[in-house]
C-alpha positions in Angstrom: -14.9 158.4 -30.2 -13.4 155.5 -28.9 -15.2 153.4 -26.1 -13.9 150.9 -23.4 -16.7 148.7 -22.1 -16.6 146.3 -19.5 -13.7 143.8 -19.0 -12.2 142.1 -16.0 -9.9 143.3 -13.2 -8.4 140.1 -12.0 -11.5 137.8 -11.5 -13.5 140.6 -11.2 -16.0 141.9 -14.0 -16.5 145.2 -14.4 -19.0 147.8 -15.7 -17.0 150.2 -17.1 -17.8 152.6 -20.0 -15.5 155.5 -21.1 -15.3 157.6 -24.1 -12.1 158.5 -25.5 -12.3 161.7 -27.7 -9.1 162.1 -29.8 -9.8 165.7 -30.7 -9.2 166.5 -27.1 -7.0 163.6 -26.1 -9.4 163.2 -22.8 -11.4 160.3 -21.5 -14.9 160.7 -19.9 -16.8 158.3 -17.6 -20.1 157.2 -19.2 -23.0 155.5 -17.8 -21.9 151.9 -17.0 -23.0 148.7 -18.7 -25.9 146.9 -16.8 -24.2 143.7 -16.8 -20.8 143.6 -15.7 -18.7 141.4 -18.0 -15.1 140.3 -19.2 -14.5 138.6 -22.8 -17.4 140.3 -24.4 -18.1 141.0 -28.3 -19.6 144.3 -29.5 -20.2 146.3 -32.8 -22.3 149.0 -33.8 -25.5 149.4 -35.5 -27.6 152.8 -36.4 -25.1 154.9 -33.9 -25.4 152.9 -31.2 -23.0 150.2 -29.4 -24.1 146.5 -29.3 -22.8 144.6 -26.3 -23.0 140.7 -26.4 -21.8 137.7 -24.7 -19.0 137.4 -22.2 -18.1 135.4 -19.3 -19.2 135.3 -15.7 -16.5 135.7 -12.9 -15.6 131.8 -13.2 -15.1 132.2 -16.9 -16.7 128.7 -17.4 -18.4 128.7 -20.9 -21.5 127.6 -19.5 -21.9 130.9 -17.6 -21.5 133.1 -20.7 -24.0 136.0 -20.6 -27.3 135.8 -22.7 -28.0 139.2 -22.6 -27.5 141.5 -25.7 -27.5 145.0 -24.3 -26.9 148.4 -26.7 -25.5 151.6 -25.7 -26.5 155.3 -27.2 -23.6 157.6 -26.9 -26.3 160.6 -27.9 -28.2 159.8 -24.6 -25.6 158.1 -22.5 -28.2 155.4 -21.8 -28.4 151.4 -22.0 -30.9 149.2 -23.0 -31.6 145.2 -22.8 -32.5 143.7 -26.4 -32.7 140.4 -25.1 
């Protein structure tokens, strides 16, 4: 599976979370990330997606998000780690 999480549409940060299944060539909407953000970082750990950083709507560095959120694809749920 491939995931497209958050991002920006113009000056608006998104809560998007979409999953692509290459076997079926289909996208589906999953539970939205709790903190809308653009310019984020992500990785995986123990079959969960870790999302951190990202900028606020102004794009100013001092407004980088501190929240570290984790997505569990098996349960389609988000949790906040910090």
